[in-house]
C-alpha positions as CSV (number, residue, x, y, z in Angstrom):
1,M,0.0,0.0,0.0
2,K,1.4,3.3,-1.0
3,Y,0.6,6.6,0.7
4,G,0.6,9.7,-1.2
5,P,1.5,13.2,0.4
6,W,-2.3,13.9,0.8
7,H,-3.4,10.6,2.3
8,P,-6.3,11.1,4.6
9,A,-4.4,9.0,7.5
10,L,-1.4,11.2,7.0
11,S,-3.4,14.2,7.2
12,V,-5.1,13.2,10.4
13,A,-1.7,12.2,11.9
14,L,-0.3,15.7,11.0
15,K,-3.2,17.4,12.7
16,I,-2.7,15.3,15.8
17,F,0.8,16.1,15.9
18,Q,0.3,19.9,15.6
19,N,-2.4,19.7,18.3
20,L,0.0,17.9,20.6
21,Q,2.8,20.4,19.7
22,S,0.4,23.4,20.5
23,R,-0.6,21.8,23.7
24,V,2.9,21.2,24.7
25,K,3.7,24.8,24.0
26,Q,0.7,25.9,26.2
27,A,1.8,23.6,29.0
28,A,5.4,25.1,28.8
29,L,3.9,28.7,29.0
30,A,1.7,27.7,31.8
31,I,4.6,26.2,33.8
32,H,6.8,29.3,33.1
33,S,3.9,31.5,34.2
34,G,3.3,29.5,37.4
35,T,7.2,29.5,38.1
36,S,7.1,33.4,37.7
37,N,4.0,33.6,40.1
38,T,5.9,31.4,42.6
39,D,9.0,33.6,42.4
40,R,7.0,36.8,43.0
41,T,5.2,35.2,45.8
42,I,8.5,34.1,47.5
43,S,9.5,37.8,46.9
44,F,6.5,39.3,48.6
45,F,6.7,36.8,51.6
46,T,10.5,37.8,52.1
47,Q,9.5,41.4,52.1
48,A,6.6,40.8,54.5
49,A,9.1,38.8,56.7
50,Q,11.5,42.0,56.6
51,V,8.7,44.3,57.5
52,F,7.6,42.3,60.5
53,Q,11.1,42.1,61.7
54,Q,11.3,45.8,61.5
55,L,8.1,46.1,63.2
56,Q,9.2,43.7,66.1
57,L,12.5,45.7,66.5
58,S,10.5,49.1,66.7
59,S,8.2,47.7,69.3
60,Q,11.2,46.6,71.4
61,R,12.6,50.0,71.0
62,V,9.3,51.6,72.0
63,N,9.0,49.2,75.1
64,E,12.6,50.2,76.0
65,M,11.9,53.9,75.9
66,A,8.6,53.3,77.8
67,T,10.7,51.6,80.5
68,Q,13.2,54.4,80.5
69,T,10.4,57.0,80.7
70,A,8.6,55.2,83.5
71,A,11.8,54.9,85.4
72,A,12.5,58.7,84.8
73,G,9.1,59.5,86.1
74,H,9.7,57.3,89.1
75,I,12.9,59.0,89.7
76,A,11.3,62.4,89.5
77,A,8.6,61.5,91.9
78,S,11.2,60.1,94.3
79,S,13.1,63.3,93.8
80,R,10.0,65.5,94.7
81,H,9.3,63.2,97.7
82,I,13.0,63.6,99.0
83,R,12.8,67.4,98.5
84,Q,9.6,67.5,100.4
85,L,11.0,65.5,103.2
86,S,14.2,67.8,103.1
87,E,12.0,70.8,103.4
88,T,10.0,69.2,106.3
89,L,13.2,68.4,108.0
90,F,14.7,71.9,107.4
91,G,11.5,73.3,108.9
92,L,11.7,70.9,112.0
93,V,15.4,71.8,112.6
94,G,14.5,75.4,112.2
95,R,11.9,75.1,114.9
96,F,14.2,73.3,117.2
97,R,16.9,76.0,116.9
98,M,14.2,78.6,117.7
99,Q,13.0,76.8,120.9
């Protein structure tokens, strides 16, 4: 059996091959697109992790400053209390000398 260049079976096989080739190209493009999306997602998560790390460091600094401010406030209150005690003591000593 001889097949000519335009034999129907050859034409069907050529269409199947072209369809297969087209689908392989589509699959390759989809894989490439998926890889690009994955790379972008990884990049976004990396950036998000860096932002969260910066937020954590900033939060720690704010807590340290709040602790220092509270300590300074406590020292100021203690200083006022000591000054009041000192003034009271000087007043009492002054009274004692007068008597």
